[in-house]
Structure formats: C-alpha cells, structure tokens
Steps between C-alpha positions, in 0.01 A plus 500: 500500500543126459253487212674792329837325515353171381345668195852614406628140526684551829524220755377611842563369850298669775641468851213575734642317799475682835876566518703821523591659166871428551434126525295507181768696312771254610285210380448669161879535466552135592250397231691709246205717400623764253260769622328554832198729516430647842156634588484699820217666693744789561503590128225655289254244359639492145869519597724197544865415534680273253832339596717365219697202634776524239584868543379551856322810373174603667248689290174666597224460242127507453311179444413604143872493405607189686501273193754731331736500797493122540563436129801285414796693352 
C-alpha cells in the first residue's frame, strides 16, 4: 500500500505504534493530514477506509483505487 501511494507521488506517514485506533486518528487530525487511511483486520484484505479531513466524509475503497480517492481536488 505504501509503495503504491509513493509511486503516485503521495506523501505517506505510517503510524504503527501500539496505541488504540482512536489515539492514532486524533494524532492524524492534530498533524493536519488531509486523508487518513484505516486498515483493519475486521475488513476484507483489499478493503480500506479513507477519511477526508476537510469534509469529514468516510469512504470505503479497495487498495487499487486509493490513489484516485486521495488525489488533490
């Protein structure tokens, strides 16, 4: 996933700290990240959640379409 985003000229920050998801999401908001991608063991392997900071909209997508969703307007 990281490599795929980097090939589309996206900057990536991976938060792999052993913290609850809520703490990580709050930190991403504090940093001002425009999009947060959430990977969860509760979802199918190729499915992920994308949170747009500006609109608050949450979208479900497959990893093959993630670069389109995170594109700048």
